[in-house]
N, C-alpha and C positions, 0 to 999 in steps of 0.2 A: 476638556480632553487629555487623555492620560499620557506620560512620559516616558523616554525611554528609562525611566528609575523601575518601570513597571514590567519591563521586557529581555526577555534570555535570547541573547544572540549564541548563533553557534557556526565556526566557518566550515564549509565545506571544502576541501581541497583536492580538486579533480582535473576533469581537461578543462573543467570552466570553472574558478573558484566563486564561493556565492554564499549569502548567507542564510541560515534557519533562522526567523525570529520569531520567540514565543508569546503570547501573552494575551491580557486582555483588552478587549476595545481595536484592536489592530485593522479590523477592516475598518473602521472610518477612517484611518491613516494609507489608506491604498495608494491612493494617490500622491500624498507627500513621500511615501518612502518608493514608492516609483519611480518615481519620475526623476530622481537625478541619475538611474542606471540606462535611460532609453534618452537616443535621441528622437525618436517620432514622437507626433503628438496624437495617429490615429489609436483607439485603443477597442480591440474585440473581446467581448466577454462573454466566456461559453458556461453552460449552465444549465441543469435539470430544471424541468419545470417546479418541484418542491424546492429546491434550494431557493431559485430565484424568487420566489412569494416571498420568503423569508428574509432577504436579503440584499438582493437583486437593487433596492432602490437605494438602499444603503452606499453600498459601493458603487454605483453610479455616480451619485453626490459626490463620493468624494473625488472620484477620478474628473468629473465635471468642475468642480472646485480647484482641482491642481492643472487643468489647460487641455485636458484632453476630450477629443471627441468621440463620445463612445457607440460602437453598435453594439448589440445584444443576441447572440446565438443560443434559444433554450432547445432542447431536446428529452424525450418524454424519460423520465427516473427510471432507475435499472439497467442490471446487466443486460438484456436484451436490446437495450441501444449501441451496445459497447460494438459494432459491428462495421466493416468496411462501407457501408449504405449509408453511416450516418458520416463516418468520417469525410466521404465524399461529398454530404451534401456542405458539413463545415466548411471544409476548402472551397467548395463553389463560392460559399457566402463571404470568405476572406477574400476571393478577387473582386466577385461583386463591389464591395465595398471599398477597392481599395488602398487596401490595409501594403506599403513599402516595406523593405528588410529594414529599416529603422521600427517599424509600429507593433508595439506588444501584443501580445494574446494573455488573457488571465484566465485560468483556469479555477471559478469559482464553485467547489462544494467536493462530493468522496473520492472515490479510489475510481470512480468510472468518468467522473468529469476531467481529470486530473489528467488519467490515461489520453483521451480524446484531443484534449487544449494542448496536451503537452505534444502527441504525435503531429498535429496539424501543425502546430506552432514547427516544429520538427523539419515538413515536407515542404509547405507553402512558402515557395521561392528559394528554395535549398536551405532554409531557415531563417524564423524571426524570433524575437525574445518573446521564450516565456515566463508569467509568472504566476505560480501556485499558489490556490489561495484554498487551504486546505479547511474543509467545516466537519469534518467525521476525525474519531480518536484514530480510525485506522489511516487515514488519508493523513494523519501530521504525525503519526511514528513510523509511517515505513513508505507508501506510496509514492507519498510526493516530495520523498529524499532521495537522490541516486540514480537519475535521468533515466529510468526503465520505463517507456510509454508503450502503450501495445492495444491493439482490437484481438477482437477474437473472431475465428472463422467459423464454420460449422463443425469443419473439424478438431476442434480445439480451441484452448483458452490461450490470448493470449500469443498467437502465433505471426502478427503482421507488426511490426516494430522497432522502435530505434534504440538506442544509448545517446540521450541527449539533455546535457543537464539544464536545469532554469538559470533565469536571471535570479530568483531572489524566493523565497517561500516564507509565506506569512502565516501562520497558527494561529488564529484568535480563538481563547480558549472558552471564551462567551458562546461561541457556537456550539459549543458541547452541551449545553443546557435545555437545547431543545431536540437533542436526538431518541428515538423511540429507543427504548430499552433495549429489542433487539440489536438494532445498532450500534449503540453503545456496546455492547458485550461483543461483536462480532472485533473491533477495537481492542476489548481485553485479551482475547487470541492471541494478535499480534505480541502485545506488549506480554505475554505468558511466553512467547517464544524467543523474545529478544533474552528471556532471563535462562530459559531451556540450553540457549545456545553459549551464552556468554557472561552472565549476571548473575550470581548467586546472592548477592545485597537486591539486587534486584525482586527475585523471589521470596525474599524475607520479607521486601517490603509490600510485597503485594499479599503476604498471608498476614497481616499486621490489622491493626486495631481499623484502619481505615483508609484504604489504600487509593481511594478516592479523593481522601482531602488532599491532596498536594498533587494535581494534574499536571502541572507546569514541569516538575520534579518530574515526573513520570514521562512526559513527553520527552522533555530533555535529556533526558539516560538513553530514552530509545535512539532519538538522534543523533544523539553521541557514539553510540553505540555502532551506527549503519555509518558515520561518516567516515569512522574507524578503517571499517570492515573495504567501505568504499575507496578511501585511500590506495587501499592494497592492490583491489581489485577491482576496478570498475566494469570493466564489461565481463564479470560473472563467469571467470573461464577459471576460479581456483574456489579461494577463500570466502567469496562475497556467496559463495552458492548452500553457505550455512544457513544465510537469512532465507534459502529455500526451504523450513524445518517443515515438517507437516504438509508443504504445499503441491506434493506432485501425486500423491493419495488426496488430499482435499482437491485439490483441476478436478481429479478422473470421480470424484464426488459429486461436485457442482453440476460436472459436464452429462452424469448418469441421471441426476436431477433434473434435469433440463434448467439448470441455473434459477432455481427456484429457491434454495440454499445460499443464505448467505457466504459470504467467502470466508469468513470468522472462521464461520461455524464447519464449515469444509474444513479450514486449516488446524481447527481442535480436533475435531474426527482423526485426521492423519497423524497428528504429535500422536493422540491414544494408541491409534492402532499400533504406528513406528515404536513405541514408548514400549506399551503389552508384549508387542512379540520382543521385541530386545532384551529384557528382563526375560522371559519365557526362554530365549536363548541364550541367556548366561552373559549378554554382550555388556550388559549393563547393573547397576544393584539396584535391587528392589525399589531401594530411595526413591530412585526416579520415578518411578510411578506413582508411588505414594505421595509425592509432593503435585505433582500434575494434575491427578487425579482430585487432591484436594482444590487445587486452584480452580480447574474445571466448573468444578463443582461451585466454587463460590461465587464463580461470574456467571453463572447459569446457562456455560457450555455442553455442548453433546460430547458425551466420550465413545458412542457406538454408533455403528452402520449395519442397516440389515438389507444394504443392496447385496447385488447378484455378482461374486468376485470375480466371475469371469469376466461380465460386464465392464468393473474397475480396472481389471488389467490391459484388455481392450482399449481403454479410455486413455491411461498411464502410458500408453506407448505412441501419442500422440505428443506428451512432454516434450517441449522446448528443448528440453539439456539432453534430450536423448543424443548417444553419440552411437550413429550404427544400431548394433543388438546389444547395445551397451547402455547401461543409464548411472547414473548419481547420487543415490541415495545419504540422508543426511541421517544419522543415528546418536542416540545420546549414548555418552558413555559414563559420564558422572552427572552429579547435581552442577549446571551451569557451563558444560561441555558438551560440543557434539563432534563429531567427527564424518569427514566423507568417506565413505564406502562407493567405489565403484565396481559394478556387480551387471548383473544380466538379468532377463525378466522373469527368468526362474527364481531367481532368489525373492526378484518383489513378490512373485505369486506365493511363494513361502510365509513372506512377513505380514500376509492379508489373510492366510490362513490362518497362522499362530497368532497375528495380532485383533482379529476383528471378533472373536469370543469374550462377552465381559470377562 
């Protein structure tokens, strides 16, 4: 069994402080690392059917050895399961299993599972402990950290949710070895986003000889950026909105595509459209697009979108960051720096017009 010397720990200071631990073999230590943080000894593990086949036995064994009585809720893999119907099934499951306020919910999987498990934990009995066990690069660098949990409605993405911080996040980097290439690629889209908004150093590392050679450094660097932003703006009213670079347009693309498009692919296209438009409008140097285009190519991520502009604009009107007829767009200013631009949907329409052409 690996020890603490193989693990990086980052502390997130928010309404509840917690640790994000990063390293190989952490799923074997879930029970050992979680038990001191919770009083209850019933544990509900939430996972999709694919991830459970890969890691379910391993996690259940670790929890049982630490003295937990384990129950398991599985749901079909995919964004289409991230809805109020599945959420209600999960809440009913927790009640029937008799979990108390001291008993933890473990979210084992990617972003959909983290959202589903985190939101259920926040709602059930007005809040029970949640421990995030992300198994994708996207979930490790982004969605498992910061306390955002949500499910989708037919009218839009992530419209039902809360801000509730987890009790612990365990990023077992060995799980990344089993990811299909498109799932790994969408995680790289979020990593590129962090570089574009806050870290020229990260962009340089991604452009280097072997960006995947030190995944633990990449994950820790991204988590540190998110920790710093969340520490300033936990509830997404100001600076935290920078983390949404590429997401307003990306979410619209996902919705118009019937959620058949990976989230990271939508973000990649959203970043590309916004950056191309800003370069063409003279709002940022051409270098911003040159760097972004090179990295999107390197990680096999899409840069163009052939969807109907009118449909995308209508889908963007469901964006949860909308304030009346205003929307905050995140625009590149220079390499490693983005700014918030509170504007209207007319401006977004112009950005789509200017940015969707190759």
